[in-house]
C-alpha angles and dihedrals in degrees: 000000000000120000088250092055092046089052093050092047091052095047093041096052092043096051093041091058089046087053090052089054094251108158114262094243095051089044090054093050098044096044090049091049090049091050097044091048088071089069105025134040109266093242093053091043091052091048092052091044091055089050091050093050090055093045090047092067098033095103131121090210090059089065086080092065098069090041093052089045090053090049089053093052092047089050092049093053098034101081093250099133099071094051091051090046090054091051091045091051089054094049101045106010093103094058115097105274089024096168092052089049090050089054093049095046090042091053091050093049097042091041090051092053097040099035091219127112093193092050091051094048090052101037098043098028090050089060100035105042096065089048092051092047092050091050092055101262117150103260094221092050091050091049092047091052088053096049096043093053097044099087096063085091087068093059107033111073143284084062122151094204091061091056090048092053091044091056093042094051099035091241124147108279091211091049092048095049091049093050096072103065102079095039089049092051089046090056089048092049092048091056090046091054091055091045091051092050095047092045094050091048093050095035094235113186124253126228121269119265110270116224117244093245092055091045091053091048091050092047093049089049093051095044097086090053095047090047088071090074092043091054094049096046094041094046096049097042092045093047095238089129139359125251090260092050090047088063090057090047090049090055094050092047094047090047090052089046095052099041103033111023102032096019091210096132125061126203089250090061094059099081092056093045091050089047092053092046092049092049093052091044092051093053094048095045093050087050090053091048091049093048089054087063091053092045088055092049091048093052095041092054097039092235097143090055090049090051089047092052091048092052093045089050089060091058139341090216109106092208092057091047091050090051090051090052091049092051091049090050093050090052091046090051091056089064107030139053113252097248099056091037091058092045092052103038102036094073090046101049101028096076088049095054096040088053090069094041104267113153112243090230091053091050091046095058091042087052093049091049093050091050090043088064088058087060089069100038131081143283100036106004105143094198091049091053094046091046090049088050098050093044097043092231125134117244093239092059092048098061100071095054089045093059100084089047088053089052094049093045090050091056090051089048090054092049089054093044098050102028108061093190093077092062102027106044096080095041090050093052095047101042094034 
């Protein structure tokens, strides 16, 4: 079979099983076995696939994933959101559209700590949306601001998907983690610009001035939560612990914070928290193992090279190719969750971008941003659905107020894609 026929067989079998509601991980394995059986005996292909699955998760760096997942679960149930919202209100509440800005900044801070876009949209949105509606904000606009800003938690560390990409691509885990800060802040600022313009146009009220005494109290209450980021950044950059060890430190610190400082988690809550973290970890790890099989099939059949040659045949201009890849990833993100999308498309597009000199870390954060947009777009955007649920608004009614946010986020994405400084300046400083 030709490379084109192999590629069509792989894609057709994969998407057919997805259409039949077969889990993504099983679809990856079965479609890969079907494809590799065109070149190898089925028993040999199955044996190699099993080896690749074990090798795919046999990585010390991947130990960080379950720890950061557990950190996120502890944050979600530890009463962190309200304290961060109080601080955000003090910082940006006086700007036109202050409550919307509070929601956006609150999502950014809480998402950065929990690493979950869905958790941010529910925890922060659940508190802020009733306040905004009571203050006279348009309910759809308020819900759109909440949804649009939720994925910043996927980009700003600690983020499990950045670690997964680093292991998959062979990039520096420390560099990959550090690359997310400025792009995540750009995403936040893009949402705030839209909120500012809409608020000025509709004359939405600002928050009342907070007395200095109250501001100081809110700041002190939020310091223990914010210190988590300081501990992670400081520990990694100073060499006190590795990125993987920082995940374990994050769990210990968050547990201390929730049980001793805030006293929002009791010992009786721990079995349920550990169960939730284990279930999420098992799903992600099995996805990684399954994607290792597809990665083997892709390299064995030479499909990434064929796709690269096809893209290069469209244009020899790297900026045009980069735009095409961005558009393809944006479309992919609309139909797939971020973890399987990264596992599938990173091995395909990474050889293409590195061929014209793009740093794998730069490509990784661009890819995560692209797929993060899919988190807030129909038909399968998980943050969009959670945002609709918490606001009580139908998805069809949410799209129109989201359009200006999409445009602003796309501009931020293009800045990250075409200006390496935004994603590379901190990794270069930290890793030398």
